[in-house]
C-alpha positions in Angstrom: 30.8 174.2 37.9 34.1 175.3 37.1 36.7 173.2 35.0 37.9 171.3 38.1 36.6 167.9 39.0 34.8 167.3 42.2 36.7 165.7 45.0 34.3 162.8 45.2 34.7 161.8 41.7 37.4 159.4 40.8 40.2 160.5 38.6 39.8 159.3 35.0 42.2 156.4 34.1 44.7 156.9 31.4 44.4 154.6 28.4 47.7 152.8 29.4 46.4 151.9 32.8 43.2 150.5 31.3 45.1 148.1 28.9 47.8 146.9 31.4 45.3 145.3 33.8 45.8 144.9 37.5 49.4 145.2 38.7 50.8 142.0 40.3 51.6 142.1 43.9 55.0 141.3 45.4 53.9 137.8 46.4 52.8 137.0 42.8 56.1 138.2 41.4 58.0 136.0 44.0 55.8 133.0 43.2 56.4 133.4 39.5 60.2 133.6 40.1 60.0 130.4 42.3 58.0 128.6 39.6 60.5 129.5 37.0 63.4 128.3 39.2 61.4 125.1 39.9 60.9 124.5 36.2 64.7 125.1 35.6 65.6 122.7 38.5 63.3 120.0 37.1 64.8 120.4 33.7 68.3 120.1 35.2 67.3 117.1 37.3 65.8 115.3 34.2 69.0 116.1 32.3 71.1 114.7 35.1 69.0 111.6 35.4 69.3 111.0 31.6 73.1 111.4 31.9 73.2 109.1 34.8 71.2 106.4 33.0 73.4 106.7 30.0 76.5 106.4 32.2 75.1 103.3 33.9 74.3 101.8 30.4 77.8 102.6 29.2 79.3 101.0 32.3 77.2 97.9 31.8 78.3 97.7 28.2 82.0 98.0 29.2 81.5 95.3 31.8 79.9 93.0 29.3 82.6 93.7 26.7 85.3 93.0 29.3 83.6 89.7 30.3 83.5 88.7 26.6 87.1 89.6 26.1 88.2 87.6 29.2 86.1 84.6 28.1 87.6 84.8 24.6 91.1 85.1 26.1 90.5 82.1 28.3 89.0 80.1 25.4 91.4 81.1 22.7 94.5 82.3 24.6 96.5 79.2 23.8 95.7 79.5 20.0 99.2 80.6 19.1 100.9 77.9 21.2 98.7 75.2 19.9 99.1 76.4 16.3 102.9 75.9 16.7 102.4 72.5 18.3 100.6 71.4 15.1 104.0 71.4 13.3 105.4 69.1 16.0 102.4 66.8 15.6 102.9 66.8 11.8 106.6 65.8 12.3 105.5 63.0 14.6 103.0 61.8 12.1 105.6 61.7 9.3 108.0 59.8 11.6 105.4 57.2 12.5 104.5 56.8 8.8 108.2 56.3 8.0 108.7 53.8 10.8 105.7 51.7 9.5 107.4 51.1 6.2 109.3 47.8 5.8 112.4 49.6 4.4 112.6 52.0 7.4 116.1 52.6 8.6 116.8 53.1 12.3 119.3 55.9 11.8 116.8 57.9 9.8 114.1 57.4 12.4 116.4 58.5 15.2 117.4 61.6 13.2 113.8 62.4 12.5 112.9 62.1 16.2 115.9 64.3 17.2 114.7 67.0 14.7 111.2 66.8 16.1 112.5 67.2 19.6 114.6 70.2 18.6 111.5 71.7 16.9 109.5 71.2 20.1 112.1 72.6 22.4 112.6 75.7 20.1 108.8 76.3 20.1 108.7 76.0 23.9 111.6 78.4 24.3 109.8 81.0 22.1 107.0 80.8 24.7 109.3 81.2 27.7 109.6 77.6 28.7 113.1 76.3 29.5 114.3 72.9 30.6 115.7 72.1 34.1 118.4 69.5 33.5 120.3 69.3 36.8 122.7 66.4 36.1 125.7 66.8 38.4 124.4 69.9 40.2 123.6 70.2 43.9 120.2 68.9 44.8 117.7 71.8 45.1 114.3 70.8 46.6 112.7 73.9 45.0 113.6 72.7 41.5 114.1 68.9 41.9 112.0 66.0 43.2 114.2 63.3 44.7 112.8 59.8 44.0 115.7 57.9 45.7 119.3 58.2 46.9 122.1 55.9 45.8 125.6 55.7 47.0 128.2 57.1 44.6 131.9 57.6 44.5 131.8 59.6 41.3 129.3 62.2 42.3 129.5 64.3 45.5 126.9 63.6 48.2 123.7 65.6 47.9 124.3 66.2 44.2 122.1 64.9 41.3 123.4 61.5 40.3 120.8 60.7 37.5 117.9 62.7 35.9 114.9 60.4 35.4 112.7 63.2 34.0 113.7 66.8 33.1 111.9 69.6 34.7 110.5 72.7 33.0 110.1 76.4 34.0 107.9 79.0 32.5 109.9 82.2 32.8 110.5 82.3 36.6 107.8 79.8 37.6 108.4 76.1 37.9 106.0 74.1 35.7 107.4 70.7 36.7 110.3 69.7 38.9 113.0 67.5 37.6 112.7 63.9 39.0 116.2 62.9 40.1 118.2 60.3 41.9 120.5 62.0 44.5 124.0 60.8 45.4 124.9 60.0 48.9 128.3 59.0 50.3 129.3 55.4 49.5 128.7 52.8 52.1 131.8 51.9 54.1 132.0 48.2 54.7 132.7 47.6 58.4 
């Protein structure tokens, strides 16, 4: 034989071909790529689910904190106002103690009550409360509650003749209407 190989003999494999093993087919490459994409998608889905669970937990914490703050505001919202009212209560206690003494003087008691009233009205004003004192003004059913009508020659008809109880407003809202007696035209004797 000459130096050529016979056609029936297979060609000798190179050492690189022997170590590489069988070459993957096109379907195997596509399957591997799909599996890699699936793994990546599952990782992203797990990450998104974790983020969603954290967001839900954060939202729940915000809701609970807001509920606590509303409950505290409702429970302790009047703390400042009530703290200021304690000074008025102290003044009343002092006035009552002074009135109980045998040497109490009426003028001093009246002066003490006037100071206490002034203190109370100033405190109410700081919190947006103002008096409605409609003496001599036209009757306004939005601000006044008429308890009766009396004939009067001194006050014009449908004007407030007498204030039985002052009203109060909180900013623009009526807290309590003034209780008033309204003047009407005097009776003409026929």
